[in-house]
C-alpha positions as CSV (number, residue, x, y, z in Angstrom):
1,M,0.0,0.0,0.0
2,T,1.4,3.3,-1.0
3,H,1.1,6.1,1.5
4,E,1.3,9.5,-0.1
5,T,1.1,12.8,1.7
6,A,0.3,15.8,-0.4
7,F,1.7,19.1,0.9
8,N,-0.2,22.1,-0.4
9,H,1.5,25.4,0.2
10,P,-0.4,27.9,-1.9
11,W,1.5,30.8,-0.5
12,R,4.6,29.4,-2.1
13,D,3.1,28.5,-5.4
14,E,0.9,31.5,-5.8
15,L,3.6,33.8,-7.2
16,G,5.7,31.2,-8.9
17,N,9.5,31.0,-8.9
18,D,11.9,33.9,-9.2
19,M,12.0,33.7,-13.1
20,D,8.2,33.7,-13.2
21,K,8.1,36.8,-10.9
22,A,10.8,38.5,-13.0
23,K,8.9,37.9,-16.2
24,A,5.6,39.0,-14.6
25,I,6.9,42.3,-13.4
26,L,8.4,43.1,-16.8
27,A,5.2,42.0,-18.6
28,N,3.1,44.3,-16.4
29,E,3.0,47.6,-18.2
30,A,1.3,49.2,-15.2
31,V,4.6,48.8,-13.3
32,T,6.9,51.5,-14.7
33,I,10.5,51.0,-15.7
34,T,11.3,53.8,-13.2
35,F,9.7,51.8,-10.3
36,I,11.6,48.7,-11.3
37,N,14.9,50.7,-11.7
38,N,14.4,52.4,-8.3
39,T,13.6,49.1,-6.6
40,T,16.3,47.0,-8.2
41,G,19.1,49.3,-9.3
42,I,19.1,47.6,-12.7
43,N,19.7,50.3,-15.4
44,R,16.7,51.5,-17.4
45,M,18.2,50.5,-20.8
46,S,18.6,46.9,-19.7
47,L,15.1,46.9,-18.2
48,T,13.6,48.2,-21.4
49,Q,15.5,45.5,-23.4
50,Y,14.2,42.8,-21.1
51,R,10.7,44.2,-21.3
52,N,10.6,44.5,-25.1
53,G,12.4,41.1,-25.6
54,S,15.5,42.4,-27.4
55,T,17.5,40.8,-24.5
56,N,16.5,37.4,-23.3
57,L,15.8,37.4,-19.6
58,E,16.4,33.6,-19.5
59,K,20.1,34.3,-20.2
60,A,20.4,37.1,-17.6
61,K,22.5,36.7,-14.5
62,W,20.6,35.1,-11.6
63,E,21.3,38.2,-9.5
64,T,19.3,40.2,-12.1
65,V,16.4,37.7,-12.0
66,T,16.4,37.8,-8.2
67,K,16.3,41.6,-8.1
68,L,13.4,41.6,-10.5
69,A,11.6,38.9,-8.4
70,R,12.0,41.0,-5.3
71,A,10.6,44.0,-7.1
72,Y,7.6,41.9,-8.1
73,E,7.1,40.9,-4.5
74,A,7.4,44.5,-3.3
75,D,4.7,45.5,-5.8
76,W,2.6,42.4,-4.8
77,I,2.9,43.3,-1.1
78,Q,1.8,46.9,-1.8
79,Q,-1.2,45.6,-3.7
80,N,-2.2,43.2,-1.0
81,I,-1.5,45.3,2.1
82,G,-2.1,48.8,0.7
83,D,-3.0,51.2,3.5
84,Q,-3.1,48.4,6.1
85,Q,0.6,48.5,6.9
86,T,0.1,49.4,10.5
87,E,-2.5,46.7,11.1
88,F,-0.3,44.2,9.3
89,A,2.7,45.1,11.5
90,Q,0.5,44.8,14.6
91,F,-0.7,41.4,13.4
92,I,2.9,40.2,13.0
93,K,3.8,41.4,16.5
94,A,0.7,39.7,18.0
95,F,1.2,36.5,16.0
96,T,4.8,36.1,16.9
97,G,4.0,36.9,20.5
98,K,1.4,34.2,20.7
99,L,3.7,31.7,19.0
100,T,6.5,32.6,21.5
101,A,4.1,32.2,24.4
102,A,2.9,28.9,23.1
103,A,6.5,27.7,22.7
104,D,7.4,28.8,26.2
105,Q,4.4,27.0,27.7
106,V,5.0,23.8,25.8
107,E,8.8,23.9,26.5
108,E,8.2,23.3,30.2
109,N,7.0,19.7,29.5
110,D,8.5,19.1,26.0
111,P,11.6,21.1,25.2
112,E,11.9,19.7,21.7
113,M,8.4,20.8,20.8
114,G,9.1,24.2,22.3
115,D,12.1,24.5,20.1
116,T,10.0,23.4,17.1
117,F,7.5,26.1,17.9
118,D,10.3,28.6,18.0
119,L,11.5,27.4,14.6
120,L,8.0,27.6,13.2
121,N,7.9,31.2,14.4
122,D,11.3,32.0,12.7
123,M,10.2,30.3,9.5
124,T,6.8,32.1,9.4
125,T,8.2,35.5,10.0
126,S,10.9,35.1,7.3
127,D,8.3,34.5,4.6
128,I,6.4,37.6,3.8
129,I,4.0,35.8,1.4
130,Q,3.0,33.4,4.1
131,L,2.6,36.2,6.6
132,I,0.3,38.1,4.2
133,T,-1.7,34.9,3.7
134,L,-2.0,34.4,7.4
135,Y,-3.0,38.1,7.9
136,K,-5.7,37.8,5.2
137,N,-7.0,34.7,7.0
138,Y,-7.0,36.5,10.3
139,I,-9.0,39.5,9.0
140,S,-11.3,37.4,6.9
141,E,-14.9,37.4,8.1
142,D,-15.5,33.8,6.8
């Protein structure tokens, strides 16, 4: 009998990989070359050539692709959080506080599980996409 466990992490898959993000930000004409240049430091001529296809992004240095991906994420975060930055920051503080408190409580009887809760806290707070997904769930009225 084959036992298969499916892990579904939509917050990781939603935006795609770094190349997908780099291509998406360049394809989005609503995102200006100036914004991308200011966010990444990549010169405007190169950005224009990537955008119009005269330079193949697939052959770009990975550093360039990564910078473009981070710019895409910055734009995505702005679109998803908008004017709720204060509320989002308060959520992160409350969420991490509760995870820390839970870790401390569990650690008294099960130090390994307490350490695991601490690791979960670190992993969660290092992934902005996951944090936004959790925040949206938290504020959802469903």
